[in-house]
N, C-alpha and C positions, 0 to 999 in steps of 0.2 A: 503494500498499499504506498505509494508515493505521498499522497496529501491527506491532509485531515478531511476533505471532502470525500475522497474514496471510503476512508474508514467510517465515516458517518453513513454512507450509502451502505456499506457491508451490515453496519448495526442495524439499519433501518429495514433492510431485505431480511435480517435474521429474527428481528423482533415482530415483522408484520405492519410496522408503521411508516408513514411518510417521512420523509426528510424534514420536512418542516415542523412535524411534530416533535422530532428527535431536538431540533435545534430550540424550539420553545422550550422545551423541558429542561434542557441544559443551563439556558438563560435563566427561568425560574428558579433552579437549584442555586446557580450562582448568586442570585439576589437574595437568597434566603438567608445566606450568610450575613449580608448586611443586614437586614430585617432582624436577625437574632441580636444586634448590637442596638439598633435603632428603628422602629417600625417606620416611621416617615421615610427616613433616609432610603431604606430597602425598597420601599413602595415607588420613591421617585427614581431611583435607579432602574428599577425594572420597568416603570413606564417610559422611561426615555429609551431603552434597549429594546423593549417589544414593540414600541411604536416605530424605532429605526427598523426593525425587522420588518415589520408589516410594510414600510415604503420599500425595501430592499425587494422582498416577495413579491410585491405588486408589479415593480419596475422589470422585474427578470421573468415574470409570467408564471412563478411558481403560485399554489394556492396560498391565497393570504387571507381567507375568511376566518380561520382559527386565531390569527395574530390580530387582525381586528378586534374579534369578540374580546381576547384577553385584554387588549388596549382599553377598550370600554371598561371592563371588570375591573381593572386598574384604577381608572379614573373614579369609579364608585367607591373602592376601598379608599383611595386618597381622599375623597370627599368625606366619607365616616370617618377617617382618623383625624378629622379636623374637631371632632366631638370627645376624643380622648385628652385629658388634662396633659399639660406637659412637664407638670412637677413632678418629681419622684418621689413616691412614698414608700419608706421602708418599714417592713412589718417586724414584728417581734418586739421584744423589750429593748427600748433604748435608754 
């Protein structure tokens, strides 16, 4: 396998998923690392990356509907994250 794209195509064929599905899942897993530390930062990074993937998929002719739906879901999650208070509250006896 000479390139990462060949490796992703091989993985997609073995799992029975599309290439775009694998790319979206890998991007969301990468953004979960940022979301573990700070939820809003992880959501913003995921929104930017998935939005960029939608544009790339659309321009290259790949199926882009799932990336569009994921982008819309991230916008809703970002909107709902505005209702989470920003102050940190520590539990236990202080």
